[in-house]
N, C-alpha and C positions, 0 to 999 in steps of 0.2 A: 583687307577688311575695310580700310578707309575708303578705297575707291568704290567698293560696293555700297557703303552707306551713303556716299555722295550721290551715287546713281539713284538710290531709293528716294532721296530727298527731291531730286529733280523730278522723279516720277510723281511724287506726291503733289508737287506743285502743278503738274499737268493734269491732275485728277480733280481739280477744283470743281465746285458745283456746276452741273450742266445747265445750260439755258433752258428755261421752261417757257413754252408758248402759252402764256396765260395759265400757267401750270403745265405739267407734262415736261418732257425732256427733248432737247435737241443737242446735237453733238458740238455745235459751235458756241463759243462764249468769248466775245471780245469786250473788253471793258473800256468804255469811252468816257470822255468828260461829261460834265452835267449837261451842257447845252446840246451835245450830240444825242442826248436822250429825250430831247424835246419835251421838257416838263411844261405843262400848260399853265403852271403858276409862276414861271420864271419869265420876267419881262426885261431881261438884261439886254445889253447891247449886242448887235450882230457879230458873229464870228465866222469868217469864211472857212467852210469845211467841205469835204468832198461828198459825193453822192453815194447813197447806199445801193446795194443790189436790189433788183426788182423783187417784190414779194408776190410769189405766184398766187393766183386767185383760185386756188383749189377750194373745193366746197367746204371742208372743215374750217379752213382759215377764214373764208368769207363769212361763215356763220359766226365764229367766235370773235372776230375782229381783233385777234391778238397781235397780228403782225402788221397792222396798218400804220402808216406814217401819219401822225396827227397833224403834220404841217402840209400834208397833201390833201387839199380840199376835195379833190376828185374821188378820194377813197372814202369819203364820209357820205352817209345817207342824207337826203334832203333835210331831214329833221336836224341832223348834227351840224349841217352847214349853216342853218338859220338860228339854232338855239344859242343864245348869248351865254349860256352857262356851260357850254361844251365846245370851247374854242381852242384851237392850237395857239402856239406862241405868236404874238404879233411881232414879227421880226423879218428881216430880209435874209436870214440865214439860208444857206442851201441845206440839203438833206445830210444826215450824219454819214460817217464813213461806213464802208462795209464791215462785216464782222468775219474776217478771214479765220480759217481754222488752222493756219500754219503754226508750226511748233513754237517759233520764237515769240509770236504774239500771245499764244496761250500761256507761255512762260511768264511774260512780262507783267501780267497783272494778277497772277494766280494767288498771290498772298495778300491781297488788299484787305483792309479792315472791313468786315461786313457792316459796320456801323457808319462807314464812309458813305455819305449820301450819293457819291458818284457811282457807286456800285448798284446800278439799276437792274432789275430783272426785265425781261421783255415786256411783261404786262405793265410794269411801272413806266416803261418808256412810252406806252401808248394809252394806258388807262388812267384817266384823271382821278379815279376813285382809289387808286393804290399807289401812292406817291410818298417817297421820303422827303425830307425837307429840301426845298430848292436852295441851291448855293452856286456860286461861281468859282469854287475852288479849282485849282489846276490838279491834274493827275499826279500821283506820286511817282517817283522814279521807279524804273524796273528793278527787279531784285535778281541780279546775275547769280548764277549758280557756282561761280568759281570760289574757291575757299578764301583767298585774300579779301575779296569784296564782301563775302558773307561776314567776315570778321570785322569789317570796317564800320559796322553799325547800320547798314542799310535797312535791317529789319528791326531796328530798335523801337521800343515803345516810346511814343512821343512824350509820355508822362514820366519816363524814367531816363536816367543818364547812363546806366550801365547796360551792356548787351544782354539780350534775353538768353535764358537757358536753352539747351538743345530741345528739350521737351516742348518748350513754348514755340520754338521756331517751326517745329514739325507738326504741331497739333492744329489741324484746320479749323477747330472750334474755338481756338484762342487767338484772336486776331488783334493786332495793335493798330493804333491810329497811324495814318500816313505821316511821314516825317516832313513832307513838303508843306510850308506854311500856306494858310488859306489866302486866297485873293480877296480884295475888298468886296463886300456884299452889296447887292443891288438895293435901292431904297425900298423896293416892294417886300423884301424879306431880310431885314438887317440881321446880322449875326447876333445870337443871343448874348454873347459876352460883352457886347458893346454898350450895354445899358444896365446899370446895377438894379434898376427897378422893374421895368417891363419893356421887353423888346422881343420881337419874333416869337410871340406866343409863349413867353417864359418870363416869370418873375422870380428873381433870386437876389439875395443880399450876401451871398458868399461865393467864393471862387469855385470854378468848375473843378471836379476831381477827375479821377482816372476814367478811362474808357469803360463803359458799362458792359461791353461785350466780353470782358474777362481778359483785358490786355495786361493786367498786373501779373506779377510772377505767380506761378502755381504755388498755392500756399499750404498744401497739406498732402498727405499720402493719398487721400481721396482724389484730389485733382490729378496727381501724377499717374495713378493707376488708371483712372478714367481716360485720360489723354492717351496713354500708351495703348490701352485696349482699343480705342477708336482708331488709332493709327494702324494697328495690326489688322483690324477688320476691314480697313479701307484699302489695304495694299493690293497692288496688281503685280504680275510678273514683270521683272525689269528686262531691258534689252540685253543685259549681260548674262541672262539665264537664271537670275535669282528667283526661285519658285515661290509661290504662296506658302505660308506656313501651314502645316497640317490643320485641318478644321478643329481637331480636338484640342490643339494648343490655343486656338483662337477662342473657343468656347470656354476653356479653362481660365484664360485671361479675363474674359467678360465676367465669369462667375466670381473671380477674385474681387472685381470692382463692385459687384452688386451690394454686398453688405455695407460698404462705405457709402454708396449712393443712397442707401435707405436710412442712414443714421439720423437724418433730420426728421424722420417720421416716427420716432420712438416716444414722443410726448404728444400732448394735445394742448399746447399753450397758445395756439392761434385759432381764430375762427376757421373751421374746416380742417383743423389739425396742424397745419403748417402754412407758412407764407405762400407756398405754391398752390394752396387750395386743393390738394390732391384728394382729400377725404380718404386718406390711406394711413394705416398703421402697420409698422413692421413687427409689432408684437405677435407672438404665435404660441403663447401658452394655451390659448383657446384655439383649437383647430377642428378639422372635420371629424377626427376620431373621437373627440370628447365633448363637442358642443352640445350634444343632446343632454348632457348632465348639468347645464347651466341652471342656476337657481337665483332668486332675488337675494342680493347681499344687504341692501338697505333701501329705504324709501323716504323721500322728503316731500311733504305735501306743499303745493303752491299756496293753498290757504285762502283763496279769495273768489273762486269760481270764474276767474278770468281766463281768456285764451292765451296760451304761451306756446312758442315754438323755438325756444332759446337753445343755442348750441353751447353746452357747458364748456368752460375754460378751466384747465388744470395747470397751475403754475405755482412754484414756490411752496409746494406741499399743501395747497389749498385748491378747492374747486369753487368756481364762481358761477352762480346761476341767477336767474331773475324770478321773483315770486312776490307774493304779498303786496299787491297793488304796485307792481313795477319797481319794487325794491331790488337792489343788488345785494345778494347774500353770499357770504363766504362759508363754505362747508368743509368739514373734514372728509377727504375723499375715501377714507377707509370705512367710515361708518355713517356718513351723512349728517353728523352732528353740526349744528349751527354755531359758527364762530363769531361773526359780526354781521350787521345789517346796515346798509346805506339807504336812507329814505329820501327819495327825490322831493322837490318842492311840491306843495299841495296842489298847485295849479298846473302841474305837468300834464300836457295833452299829447305830446309825442316824445318818444324816447327810443334810443337804439335798443331794439328788443330781440334781435336775432343772434346777437353775440357781443363780445367785448374785445377791446384791444389791450394787450399787456405789454409793458416796457419796463426794463430795468437798466441801470447804468453798469459800467464795467465792474465796479467793486461791489455792486448789489446794495449799496447804501440807499439808493433811491429806486423804489419799485412802484409803478403806477398802473392804474386802470383808466382807460380813456374811452369816453362815450359822448353822445350828444343828447340833449333834451331841450325842448322849447327853443330850438334853433340856436343853441349855444353849445360849444364844445367845452367839455369839462374833464378834470383830472382829479382822481381820489387816490389816497394811499392804499396800495394793495394789501398792506399788512394790517391796517386798522379800519379802512373804510372812511377815513376823514378827508374832507375836501382839502386840496392843496391851494392855499390862498395865493401863492406866488405865481400860479399859472394864469396867464391872461390878466384880466381885470377882476381881482378878488375871486379867482378860481374858475373863470370861464371866459370864452371868446365868442363874440357875436358873429355868427355865420352869415348874417344878412349883409354885413359890411363888405365892401370891396368887390361887389359884383357889377358895378357900373350902372346900377339902378337905384331908385329911391327905396331904401329898406322898408318904408311904410307900405309900399305897394306889393311887397312880396309876402305871400301867405305861407309858402313852404320852401325851405332851402336845405333841409337835412333828410338823410335817409334813415331808415330803421335798420339798415345793414351796416356793420362796422367797416372801418377802412382797413388799411394795411400799415403796419409799423415797419419802417426800414431805417436802420441805424438810429439816428435821433429825430426822425421825421415820422409824423402820422399823415398818411395820404388818404384823402377823403373824396368820395363822390357825393351825390346829393339826389334827393327826390325833389321834383319841381312842380308838382301838380300836373294836370292833364290839359288845361285849358289854354285859350289865347292869352298872351301876355304873361305866361309863367316865367319863373326865374331862369336865367341861363344856367347850363349844366357844367360850369367850370369845375375842373379837377384841381384840387388845391392840396398843398403840403404845408403842415404846421410843425414848428419846433415843439417837441414833446415836453421840453423843460419850461419854456416861456409862453408857448401858445402863439408865438409870432409867425405870421405868414411868411413862408420861404419861397415858394414858387406857385404859379398858376398856369394851367393850360386851358386856353379858351376853346371849348368845343364848338362854339359859334364864332368863327374867326373875326378878329378886329381888322381894321384897315391895315394893309401891309403884311398881313399874315397869310400863310398858305391856306388855300381853300376859300378865301374871302369872295372870290369871283363866283363861287357856286351858290351864293345867296343873293337876294336883292340888296341893293346898297343900304348900309346902316342897319341890316337885319339884327345885328348883335344888340341893338338898343331896344328892340321890341319883341323879338321872337325868343321863346324859351325852349327848354328841354335839351336834347342831345346830351343827356346826363347819364351818370353811372349810378342808378339807384340800387342796382344789384351788387354783384360780387366782383372783386378784382384779384389778381394773382401777382406774385413777385418771383422773379428769378434772382434770388439774393446774391448768388456768386457773381452774376453778371451785372447786377444793379439795374434790371429792367422791370418796369411795371407793365402789366398787360391789363388794359381796361376796356371792357365792352360797353359801348354807349347805346342809349335808347333813341327813340324817334324824337324828331323835333315836334313842338306843340303849335297848333292843336293836332291831336292824334290823327283824325280822319279827314281833314280838309286842309289843303296847303296852298290856297290861293295867295296868301300873304308871304309865302316863302318859296317862290318859284326857283327851281334849280335842283341840283343834285343834293345839296345840303350836307356837305362835309362839315363836321365830323360826326354827324348823327349815324346811328346804326353801323358803327365801325368797330373793328378790333384795333385798338391803339397800342403800340409799343412805345413807351416813354422812358427816358433816362430817369430813374427814380430819384436821383440826387438833384436834378435840375429842372425836370419837366420838359426837356427837349424831346421833340418827336423824332423817333428813329425810323419807324415805318407804320403804315396802317393799311387796312383793307376794309372797304365799305361793302357790307353785305346786303343792304337795301338802299336803292337810290330814291330820294324824295319819298320817304315812308309816309303812307296815308293808311296804314293798317295796324299801327301800334305794334310792330314787330320788333320791339326792342330786345336786347340781349341781356338777360338777367343772370345767367349761370356763369360762374367763374371760369375763365379760360384755364384749361388743364395742361400742365407742363409734364411732359414725359419723353422718354427716349425710345426710338423705334429703329428697326433694322429695315432699311428701305433701299431697294436696288443695290444690294451688296454693301451698303454703308450704314454706319451707326449715326443717326441724326437726332439732335435735340429739337423737339417740335412743341408747338402749342396747338391745342385742339379747342375749338369753340363750338358748342351746341346751341341751337337757336329755337325760337318758337315755331319757325317754319318746319322743323323736323330735320334740318340739315346738320351735318358735321363738317366743319371746315378745319383743315389741317395745314399748318404753315411751318416752314423752317423758323425756329424760334429767334434766330439772330437776323436773318436777312428778310424774312417775310415772304419768301418764295413758297407758293403752294406745292404740296407734294404731288397732287394730281391735277389734271386740267380743270379749269373753271371757264364756263361758257356764258357769255352774255346772250340771253335769248329774248326774243320779242315777247311782250306780255300784253294783256288786254289794256285798252286805253279808256280814259274817262269820258263821260258825256256831260260832265258838270261845267257850267259856265264859269269862267275865271280860273279853273283848275288846269294845270299842265302836268300831266304825269310823265314819268320817264319812259322812253320807248322800250327799254330792255331792263332785265334784272339778271344778276349773276346766279348761276347754278353750278354747284360742285358736281363733277361727274363721278366722284368717288369720295367717300364711302356712300352707300345707299342711304336714303332717309330713314329715320326711325319712327316717323308719324305718317298717317295717311294725309294726303294733300288734296283730296276731293271728297265731296259729299253729295250724293244723288239719291233719288228715290230708291234705287237698288240697295242703298246702304242703310236703310231704316232698320232700327232695332226690332227684333222679333218680340220683345217684351213690352212694347207700347200697347196701351189700351186702344180699342177701335176708334175712340174719339180722338186721341192723340195722333194716331196713325193718319187719319183723314186730314187733320189739321196740318201736320208737317208735310204731307204729300202735296197739298194745295200750295203751301208756302214755297216749297222747292220748285214746283213746276212753274210758278209765276215769277220767281225771283231771277235776277241776273246771276248766272252761275257758270263761269268760264274757267274754273279751277284756280290754282294758286295765283295770287296777285290780281284777282278781279277787283277793280277799284270801286269803292262805295259810291252810291249815287242817290237820286231822289226816290228810286224804288228799292225794294228789298234786294240786298246783295249777300250771297252766301260767302262766308269766309271760313276756309278750312285749310290748315289748322286755324282755329279761332285765335283771337288776340290773347286768350288765356290758355291756349293749348301748347303743344310741343313741350319743350323743356323750360323749367322755370328755376328760380333761385334754389340753390343746394342740389339741383337735379342731376348731377353727374359726379362720378368718382373714377379714379384711375389706379392701376398698378403702374407707377411711374417708370420702373425699370424694365417692364416686360411689354410695354406698348399696348396695354389693354385698357379699354374705356367702357364704362357702364353708365347707361343713361336711363333715368326714370322720366317717363313722358305721359301726357294725357291727350286723348282725342276728344276735344270739346269744340264742336262747330259753333259759329256765331252768325247772326243775321244783322247786317248793318243797314241803316237807312238815314240819309242826311235830310235834315229839315232846318229851315231858316229860323233864327231867333234874334230878336232885338233889331235896332235900327241899323241901316247900312253905315259902314265906316270907311274912312279913306283907305284906299288900296295903295300899294307901293307906287303905282302909276298915279300921279297927282290928278290926272283928268278922269280917273275912274273911281267908282265906289265899290267896296267889297261887302257883300252880304256874308255874315258869319253863319255857317252851317254847323249843325251838331248831330251826333248820333250817339245812342247808348252803346255800351259794350256788346249788347245783343247776345249774351250767352243763351244758347238754345237748350232748354230744359223741359221735360215733360211734366205732367201733373204729379208725378212721384218724386220730382227733383232730379231725375236721371237724364243723361244725354240721349237724344233721339237717334244717334248713330249706333250701329250694332257693336256690341262689345268685342274685344276688351277696351275698356275706357281708360285704363292705365296699364303701362307695360314697363318691363325692365329689359333693355336691349344691351347685349354684350358685343363690343367691337374688337376686332384685332386690327389695330392701326398700323401694324407692320405690313399688312396686305391690303388694308382698306375694305375689309369684309365684315359682315355680321356673323358672329359665332353662334349665337342663340338668342331667342327672344321669348319671354313668357309674360302672361298676365300677372300683375302684382297686386295682391290683396283681393278682397271680395266686398260685395255689398251685403251686409248682414240680413237685410230684409229679403233679398233674393236667395241667399244661401239657406235661409230657413225653409224656403220652398224647394230646395234641392237644386237650385241654379248656381253653378259654380264657374270658375275660370272667367269671370267678368272683369277682373281688375277692380280695385276700389275706385270710387268716384271722386272727382275733383281733388286729386292729391297735390300737395306741395311738399313732398318728402324727398330726402336726400339719402342715397346709399353711402355706406362706408365699407371700404375694402380692407382686409387684413392679410398679413403674410401667412396666417394660418389657413389660407385658402377659402375664406368666408366673405360673404357680403351681408352686412347687417342693415336692416331697414324696418322702419315702422310704417303702419298704414292707418287709414281712417276707420278701419273695422276694429280698432282697439287692440290690434295684435302687433307684436314685434317678431321679426323673422331673421333666421340665419340661413343663407342659401349658399350652395356650392358655386364657386367662381367658374368652374369648368362647364357647368350645364344648367345652372339656375335651379337645381333641385332643392326643395326646402328640407333642411336637415334638422331644424328646430324652430319652434315658435311658441310664444306664450301670450296670454291675454293680460293686458294691463287695464287700469281703471278708466281710461279715456282714449279718444282718438289721438292720433299723432300727426304732427307736421314737423318740418325741419329735419335735422340729422342727429345721429347719435354721436357720442364721444367715446374713444377707446383710450385707456390709460393704464398705467401700472402704479401700484402703491404697496409698499412693504412686500415686494416680491410677488404680488398677485395681480393678475390682469382683470380689468373691469370693463364692462360696456354699459354706459348710462344713457337712458332715453328720457326725453321730455314728453310726457304723455298728458297733454293739457289742451287738446284741440276739440272743436265741435264735431260731433258725429252725426247729428241730424242733417238730412238733405233739404228739408223745407222748414220754414218757421214753425209749423205745427208739430214737427217731430223733434225740434231741438230742446235740449234739457240743460239744466245747470251743470257746469263742468266740475267734476271732482278730480282736479289735476294733481300730478305728482311727478317727481323725478325718480325713476326706478333704475337702480344699478344691479347688474347681473354679474356673477362670477362663478367659477367652479367651486364645488364644496371643498372646504379645507381638509 
């Protein structure tokens, strides 16, 4: 038996993640050192290394650019060879070694830490938009399979002194850091731990902790069962004849692990339900068989006629909502009775109004609610609503400080979306306005007890930080944005923060920020304890379309190519779904860099290509022509939009704005937006609410010319409105549906079903249905009872079947809805509560005072 188990371990090591050619798979995977991967941000000293094999110029590879050597100038287009922001490493190195598929080499690096930045994917070796942190660490020693060497500590966690348990050594999703000490870092990217204040895009005043990939010991039955299940499902027949376990055994092991995987979704004490932003509840008292019996359990009036889209928070036997002129109100979750009210300062102009953050210490003697108002971070006692004076300076922290700009010049630095609490940290993004000279979009972590800044990640890199070369010199001092104004997610067990960033500012003209502009429009994976970048992927290069990512990255587990993988899925305004290995950042399916239309604007330099995921298919339409005009337009509106479309520049997705009308589809307010997606995290299912709203952009000069990055030139500042295309009735001119709910199976990368979501009451009264509601910003919530709950702007709340989108129940409430519901249990009864306080009118003439309320539904007692 021992011999057989050893053989299985050897096999598992040989089965490590296959190489992906900018996504996709290839049978060979050789792990080389950093400089062998030709990181364009590493300017370290040359190292003599051998040459790689030739990269055949087959048509698919030539298109995607995935296998090109970035140090071979002959393999670059003329644009790439001359573009100063797309340059290979300035070094005399020879090309990296070949990636042989021989068994010993496959063995030697199979168990490397996925957070070790030396473990590059093929796209990372060639794509400057998808790079882990540059470093000059040497490779770790090989991990021999012989029993004495395995005992000697070769696989030990660098953060622990004792050997790892068997389950940890065998689990490919639990990787420790390499034992080999790091080599000295180059000046261009100093190691984060070398400076206690700010070095290498990280600010921290406390020592680094364990590896966020989960290198610490498996700490619960959940971890052990999950790891064991994944090992079983990834096994292959051994050379000694050990067959695969029967499929029913594998399925049984997986089913045993699912209840434990779902335990974190039994409450709603975080925005979106849980730190992973799944918008999922494992409660199932309400299910498909009884949902039609739902009745209102209680109602709480917002009381002021204002618009609200707040996601209620339920913690410590209380529900927290926002009402009565942006007051924070604690309610009894059983009956909606008011317990206490916190009233913000009278001059409050901006406040975190989509949700709150809750934190408590280990013995629960300190329980806090955290939010921002008037650009100050604040903490109040969750039991009483009283401000905590010891937090920051007399109860608040000035968020305008510490951004490298004069605080007096910054008009907006806080988001209306809450951050994420991790251990004793509150991690925040920010809103930064839309214009020239906006605030930088730094991601920051604050101590929840003191308000002290713990770390900062610069999304517009400072000198010496990775990505600095993708901007003009000193851009961090003048350019703003690249911020997280929307939602973030946390893998709590691994300690990884997933942050989707927005475009750089100004939105629609980038003459003052030539280059790819890392880390705008990226999905960032950061160490939640330190802010250190683990990996990233840029979804739009040099964004001039305001295609920022507002929806939280969704964390789920899929069965892909015979393996169980933890993944992160990001939906975007363009209508794309991007799916990556959660730890390594490798895409599950190929991603292609495709040529896109180029600008005709003086001073502007657009990027020649943009990335396109080949799978899954998009959930939004990506073009708008005369053939797509709505049949419900008046004759006057039809003639108007037909003339506009025929005279505008209209070359599909990524057509750059210019001095004449330019069609943008999906528009900058289309696709998926904040709260717009939910998942069943254990089944690999994703549900996306989207809207099809085209825009018409047109750049016009305003103000006096200003100095450009080039001292000899002057830059004219051009502006465009957001250009939402609406007819005289306030409806989109594109044919319906205007909003949709799309269900994806991310195990296969396919669409399961798609339906219109909601209606337009004015059209429904005329017998026109299945249009989808107009201009929605609503979020679905999925439950273990087989239901999707969602509200819509037609003043209705709905329960749909997860398998087909069929409406099983709906009820009308007193106002339109935006945002997402909350699902919770109190005194043994399951509730679903909606915030119904949005504007239903499509035009100013049809808008009415809002009679808002929070409405909780439950089954009859």
